[in-house]
C-alpha positions in Angstrom: 27.7 71.7 -37.1 29.6 70.2 -33.8 25.5 69.6 -32.5 24.9 67.7 -36.1 28.1 65.6 -35.5 27.6 64.5 -32.1 23.9 63.9 -32.6 25.1 61.4 -36.0 27.0 59.4 -33.4 24.5 59.2 -30.8 22.4 57.4 -33.6 25.6 55.2 -34.9 26.1 53.5 -31.4 22.6 52.8 -30.8 22.4 51.2 -34.3 25.9 49.6 -33.2 24.4 48.6 -29.7 20.5 46.8 -31.7 23.4 45.1 -33.6 25.2 43.4 -30.9 21.6 42.7 -28.8 20.6 41.2 -32.1 23.3 39.3 -32.7 23.7 38.2 -28.4 19.6 37.1 -28.9 20.4 35.4 -32.3 23.7 33.2 -31.0 22.1 32.0 -27.7 19.2 30.8 -29.4 21.1 29.1 -31.8 24.3 27.8 -30.7 23.3 28.1 -26.5 19.9 25.9 -26.5 19.8 23.7 -23.5 17.7 20.7 -23.1 15.2 20.8 -19.7 14.1 19.1 -17.7 11.0 20.6 -15.2 12.2 18.9 -11.2 8.7 17.6 -10.1 7.2 15.6 -7.2 8.4 11.8 -6.9 8.6 9.1 -4.7 10.8 6.0 -4.9 10.6 2.3 -2.6 13.4 0.8 -1.2 12.7 -2.6 -2.3 12.9 -6.1 -3.7 10.2 -8.0 -5.4 10.3 -12.1 -4.9 8.1 -14.9 -4.6 7.2 -15.1 -1.0 6.1 -18.9 1.1 4.4 -18.6 3.8 5.7 -20.7 6.9 3.5 -21.0 9.9 2.8 -23.1 12.6 -0.6 -25.7 11.4 -2.5 -28.1 12.7 -4.8 -30.2 10.5 -8.4 -30.0 12.4 -10.0 -33.3 11.6 -13.8 -35.1 11.9 -15.9 -38.2 11.3 -16.4 -36.7 7.9 -19.7 -37.6 7.5 -22.8 -34.9 7.2 -22.8 -30.6 5.8 -19.4 -29.0 7.4 -21.3 -25.2 8.7 -18.7 -22.8 9.8 -19.1 -20.8 12.2 -15.3 -18.9 12.1 -14.0 -17.2 9.0 -10.4 -17.5 7.9 -8.4 -16.0 9.6 -10.4 -15.8 12.4 -9.8 -16.2 16.2 -10.9 -19.1 18.4 -10.3 -19.1 22.0 -10.6 -22.5 23.9 -13.6 -24.2 23.7 -15.1 -22.0 20.7 -16.9 -23.7 18.0 -15.4 -24.2 14.4 -18.5 -25.7 12.7 -21.5 -27.0 13.3 -22.0 -30.5 11.2 -25.9 -31.0 9.9 -27.3 -34.3 8.6 -27.3 -32.6 4.7 -26.6 -29.3 2.9 -30.3 -28.0 3.7 -30.4 -26.9 6.9 -27.2 -25.1 5.4 -29.2 -23.0 3.6 -31.7 -22.5 5.9 -29.6 -21.3 8.7 -28.0 -18.8 5.3 -31.7 -17.9 4.5 -32.8 -17.2 8.1 -29.0 -14.9 8.4 -30.1 -13.1 5.5 -33.5 -12.1 6.9 -32.5 -11.1 10.4 -29.7 -8.9 9.2 -32.0 -7.4 6.9 -34.9 -6.6 9.6 -32.0 -4.9 11.4 -31.3 -2.8 9.7 -35.1 -1.5 8.8 -35.4 -1.1 12.5 -32.5 0.7 12.4 -34.2 3.3 9.9 -37.7 3.0 11.2 -35.8 3.9 14.7 -37.8 7.4 15.4 -34.7 8.6 16.8 -32.3 7.8 14.2 -35.0 10.1 11.7 -35.4 12.7 13.8 -32.0 13.7 14.6 -31.5 13.4 10.7 -31.4 16.1 8.2 -31.3 16.0 4.7 -28.7 18.5 4.2 -26.2 16.5 6.5 -27.7 13.2 5.5 -26.9 14.0 1.6 -23.7 14.9 2.4 -22.9 11.9 4.8 -24.4 9.9 1.7 -21.3 11.3 -0.7 -18.4 11.2 2.1 -19.8 6.6 2.0 -20.6 7.5 -2.1 -16.4 8.4 -2.1 -15.3 5.1 0.5 -17.2 2.8 -1.1 -15.4 3.6 -4.9 -11.6 4.0 -3.2 -12.3 0.0 -1.4 -13.6 -0.7 -4.3 -10.1 0.3 -6.5 -8.8 -0.6 -3.6 -10.8 -4.8 -3.6 -10.7 -4.6 0.1 -14.5 -6.3 0.1 -15.0 -6.2 3.8 -14.6 -2.4 3.9 -16.7 -2.2 0.8 -20.2 -4.0 2.3 -20.4 -1.6 5.4 -20.0 0.5 3.7 -22.4 -0.5 1.1 -25.0 -1.3 4.6 -23.8 2.2 5.7 -24.9 4.1 2.4 -28.2 2.1 2.9 -29.2 3.2 6.0 -28.9 7.1 5.1 -30.1 6.8 1.6 -32.9 5.3 3.5 -33.4 7.9 5.8 -33.3 10.2 3.6 -36.4 8.9 1.9 -38.2 7.9 5.0 -38.0 11.6 6.2 -38.5 13.2 2.9 -41.2 11.4 2.0 -44.3 11.6 4.8 -46.0 8.5 3.1 -42.9 5.8 3.5 -43.7 3.0 6.7 -41.4 0.3 6.5 -43.5 -1.3 8.7 -45.3 -4.2 6.6 -41.7 -5.6 5.5 -40.7 -5.8 8.7 -44.2 -8.0 9.2 -43.3 -9.8 6.7 -39.4 -10.5 7.3 -40.9 -11.8 11.4 -43.2 -14.1 9.8 -40.7 -15.5 6.9 -38.1 -16.2 10.3 -40.7 -17.8 11.7 -41.8 -20.0 9.6 -38.1 -20.8 9.1 -37.3 -20.9 12.3 -39.8 -23.5 12.6 -38.0 -25.9 10.6 -34.4 -25.6 12.2 -32.9 -28.6 13.4 -29.7 -29.1 16.0 -26.8 -30.5 14.6 -25.9 -33.2 14.2 -21.9 -32.7 15.6 -20.1 -29.5 17.0 -16.3 -29.2 16.1 -14.0 -27.2 19.1 -11.1 -26.1 19.7 -8.7 -27.6 21.7 -6.8 -24.1 22.5 -6.3 -20.7 21.4 -5.4 -20.0 17.0 -5.8 -18.7 14.1 -8.5 -20.3 11.6 -8.5 -21.9 8.2 -10.6 -23.8 6.2 -8.6 -25.3 4.2 -5.1 -27.9 4.3 -2.7 -28.0 1.3 -0.2 -31.2 2.7 2.4 -28.2 3.7 1.0 -28.2 7.2 3.9 -30.6 8.2 7.1 -29.0 6.3 7.0 -26.0 6.1 7.0 -24.8 10.2 8.9 -22.9 11.2 11.0 -25.2 13.0 12.6 -26.2 9.5 12.9 -22.3 8.2 17.0 -22.8 9.1 17.2 -25.9 6.6 15.7 -25.0 3.8 16.9 -24.3 0.8 16.4 -22.5 -2.4 14.6 -25.8 -3.9 12.6 -26.3 -1.9 11.7 -23.1 -1.1 11.0 -23.0 -5.5 9.3 -25.9 -5.3 6.4 -24.8 -3.2 3.1 -24.3 -5.1 -0.2 -22.5 -4.0 -2.8 -25.8 -4.0 -5.8 -25.6 -1.7 -7.1 -28.5 -3.2 -6.1 -31.5 -1.1 -8.2 -34.2 -0.9 -9.3 -35.8 2.4 -12.8 -35.7 3.9 -12.0 -35.5 7.1 -10.5 -32.1 7.0 -12.3 -29.3 8.3 -9.5 -27.2 8.5 -6.7 -26.3 10.3 -5.4 -23.9 13.4 -2.4 -22.0 13.3 0.1 -22.2 16.4 1.0 -18.1 18.1 0.2 -15.3 16.5 3.8 -14.8 14.8 4.3 -16.7 11.2 7.1 -16.0 8.3 7.8 -14.5 4.7 10.9 -16.4 3.0 12.2 -16.6 -0.3 14.7 -16.4 -2.9 16.0 -12.3 -2.8 19.0 -10.9 -4.4 21.1 -9.4 -1.5 24.8 -8.8 -3.3 24.5 -5.1 -2.5 23.7 -6.1 1.1 20.1 -3.5 1.0 18.6 -5.6 4.1 19.9 -6.9 7.1 18.8 -9.0 10.0 16.2 -6.7 12.2 15.5 -4.7 9.9 11.8 -3.4 9.8 10.5 -3.8 6.7 6.8 -3.5 5.0 5.0 -6.3 2.5 3.4 -5.2 -0.3 0.8 -8.4 -1.4 -0.1 -9.2 -5.3 -3.3 -10.3 -4.1 -4.5 -8.2 -2.0 -4.5 -4.2 -1.3 -3.0 -4.4 2.3 0.4 -3.9 3.6 2.1 -5.5 6.5 5.2 -5.2 8.4 7.6 -7.7 9.5 11.2 -7.8 11.1 13.9 -10.2 9.2 14.7 -12.5 10.7 18.1 -14.0 8.5 19.6 -13.7 5.4 21.2 -17.0 4.8 24.0 -16.8 2.2 23.5 -19.6 -0.4 26.2 -20.9 -3.4 25.0 -18.3 -5.3 26.6 -15.5 -4.4 23.3 -13.6 -5.9 21.1 -15.8 -4.3 20.6 -15.5 -0.2 17.3 -16.9 1.5 15.9 -14.2 3.8 13.3 -15.0 6.6 10.9 -12.0 7.5 8.4 -12.1 10.9 5.4 -10.9 10.5 2.4 -11.1 13.9 -0.7 -9.8 11.7 -3.2 -12.1 10.3 -6.3 -11.8 8.1 -8.6 -13.6 6.2 -6.5 -11.7 2.8 -3.5 -13.4 4.4 -4.6 -17.0 4.4 -5.7 -17.5 0.9 -2.4 -18.7 0.0 1.3 -20.5 0.8 2.6 -18.8 -1.9 2.4 -15.2 -4.0 4.5 -12.2 -5.6 5.8 -10.1 -2.8 7.3 -6.7 -2.5 9.7 -6.3 0.1 10.5 -2.8 0.9 13.2 -1.1 3.0 12.4 2.5 2.6 9.9 5.2 1.3 10.6 8.0 0.0 9.7 11.6 -1.6 11.1 14.3 -3.2 12.2 16.4 -6.4 13.1 14.0 -9.2 16.5 15.1 -10.8 17.8 13.3 -14.2 21.2 11.5 -13.6 22.6 12.9 -16.5 21.9 16.6 -15.0 24.5 16.4 -12.3 27.7 18.5 -12.2 30.3 19.5 -10.1 30.9 23.2 -8.4 32.8 24.9 -6.1 30.7 26.7 -3.7 30.8 28.8 -0.6 29.4 27.3 2.8 29.2 29.3 6.1 30.3 26.5 9.2 30.5 26.8 12.7 33.2 25.3 14.5 32.6 24.0 17.0 35.2 24.2 19.6 34.7 28.5 19.3 31.2 28.7 18.1 32.6 31.3 15.5 30.8 31.1 12.0 33.5 30.7 9.0 33.4 30.0 5.2 34.5 27.3 3.4 35.2 26.3 -0.1 33.5 22.9 -0.9 32.5 20.6 -3.9 28.8 20.6 -4.5 26.8 18.0 -6.6 24.3 19.8 -7.9 22.3 20.6 -11.1 22.3 23.6 -13.2 19.6 25.0 -13.2 17.7 28.0 -16.0 17.8 31.5 -14.3 16.0 33.8 -17.0 18.5 33.1 -19.5 21.4 32.6 -17.7 21.9 29.3 -15.4 23.0 29.1 -12.2 24.0 26.0 -9.9 22.0 24.6 -7.4 23.1 22.0 -4.7 21.1 18.7 -4.3 20.4 17.0 -1.1 19.6 13.3 -2.5 17.4 11.5 0.2 17.4 8.1 -2.4 19.3 6.8 -5.7 17.4 4.9 -8.4 19.0 3.9 -11.7 18.6 6.8 -13.9 17.4 9.5 -11.6 18.0 10.4 -7.9 15.5 11.8 -5.3 16.3 15.2 -3.9 14.6 17.0 -0.7 12.1 19.3 -0.9 12.6 21.7 1.1 16.2 21.4 1.4 16.4 25.4 1.7 18.3 28.2 -0.1 21.1 27.5 -3.0 19.5 23.8 -3.5 17.1 22.7 -6.3 13.5 23.1 -5.7 10.4 22.2 -6.7 9.4 23.2 -11.0 12.7 24.8 -11.4 14.0 24.3 -15.5 16.4 21.4 -14.2 19.4 22.2 -17.7 19.9 18.1 -19.0 22.0 18.6 -21.8 23.7 22.1 -23.1 25.8 22.7 -19.5 29.6 21.9 -19.4 30.6 21.3 -15.5 31.7 24.9 -15.1 28.3 26.5 -16.0 28.9 27.7 -19.4 
């Protein structure tokens, strides 16, 4: 009897425990539904966008206005003293002739490089195949970034590699007939060449641009401190100034400025700060140093002038365009602001005088994550704050949020319950 009675009690306890477990699971499912977000990698720019105006010391270049201009330097190109800017011919036919000669010379150089025994003898099909794939990926990347100069270079390299591959895998292929044809064409064209009727030289070291826009006398370095908000906003990007005697302009010195109107009410930017620019018209980035920030009558408007020293073809194609000025770029773990909580945590600190380690309780900013079925507090090492999210360090250490943690956004109070 005693054994039977004990067995009943054990069965009864097991039944009660099963009911409690089921009730607990159901309770957590329906009464503690946590809304979570996965901690993911993210980047952020601390920046401001504005309409930038380019200010440079520029001098227009002129000629007689008669004849066709054949430029010998590209926009943004560097000139030395007595460097040739352009040749002037009687009509456009001579320029067309020169372009045909240049195209044939480029093709000839390419074919001779491919045909060179040293190129084909040192090349192996397997290696060439790998190189072709690499250059193809680079070509796609340059196309996506609109990097036209680099794109042309990649195309030429791919043509050399593919032609060399075809040459060494096809014994019967020979570019000699085409080379002979090109040489004959060059001889005929060069016999029709005429000397230019005039040549325009640079009188100093400078950068060159092949257009003028009418701002050469007003948007100068000396005038920056006197520019008003209205004057800056009135600048247009018009390169169609009509003066048939002007063939372009020289940009003095390597320093130029980006000027614009920004909202700096939060003092995000300050003088002598190094910044990076992104542009609407090109994938290139340029670094600069903030030269001045002037307040205006409007507390939300300041005039900023940033000194730069990098000039390229793309950067001289405009007088004004939309730009983004970046103070800092950050990468970390993205955390929803709604998930942020504060909790008392213990941390170990070292006494600066004795060197002894001590434990103290501090209030820390962090989030609760779902660890199994239970919330657990994890601290934040904030490196950037956006309007509705934070970025915390990727590798802050033990006790901090880690990538792919399940962060509780709703369903947990400040004390973790």
